[in-house]
N, C-alpha and C positions, 0 to 999 in steps of 0.2 A: 504493500499500500504506500503511495506517495504521500509524503508529509506536506502539509499546507505551508504556504508562504505567509508572511505577516499580512501582505496585501490581500490575500484570499480570506484570511481570518477577519481582517477589519471589514471586508466586503460582506461576509456572512452576518456580521454584527450591524449591517446597515450603513457603514461608512463609505464615503467616496474619497479617493486620494486626489489631492490638489497640489500642484507644484507652484512654488513661488521663486522669485529671484533672490539673490543674496544668501543662499545657503539654507533655505527653509523649505519644508513641505509639511502638509498637514492632512489629516483625515477628518472629514466633517460629516456628521450624522444629520438625518432630517430634523431632529430636535435641537439643532444647532450646537450640540456638544462637539467640541473640537479637540483633537489631540495633535499638537504642534511638535514637530522635530526640528531642533536648531542644530544643523550639521556642523556649524563652526564651533560651538561650545559644547557639543555632545550632550545636549539637555533636551528633555521633553516636558511638556505641561499639558494639562487638561483644563479647558475653560469653556465658557459659553461664547459663541461666536458674536452675538449681538451686544452683550454687556461687558465682556472681557472678565467676568467673575469666574473665579476658580470653581471647578465642578469635580465631583467624585467620579470614581470608575469602579467597575465590577471586576470579578476574577477573570472572566474571559477577555475583557479589554486589557487587563494587566498582562495576561499571557501574550496577547498580540503585541503589546508594547515591548515586552522582553524579547520576543522573537525579532521584532524590528530592530532593537539594539543589537542583537546578535548578528542579523543580516548586515547591518551597517559597520560591523567590526568594532563596536564600542566595548564589547565584553571580552575581547581577545587580548 
C-alpha cells in the first residue's frame, strides 16, 4: 500500500494548497482555517484566514503537519 503525501492528507481533510511568493505556502480549508508554512524560518502556524487569530488543530491535521515537515526536510 502506498503511503499518502502531506498534500493528499490535507486534501482529505478539506484543505487546498496555495503557493505564495517569498518562501511561503499554505493550506486553506472552507471554514477559513489556514495552515501556513514559512520555508525561510522553517515554521508553521494555524490561524483564521479572515481574522488572523490563532486556531487549534486536530490529531489528523497535526499528522499532516508533521508529514509536511518531514517532506520539507525540516526533521532530518
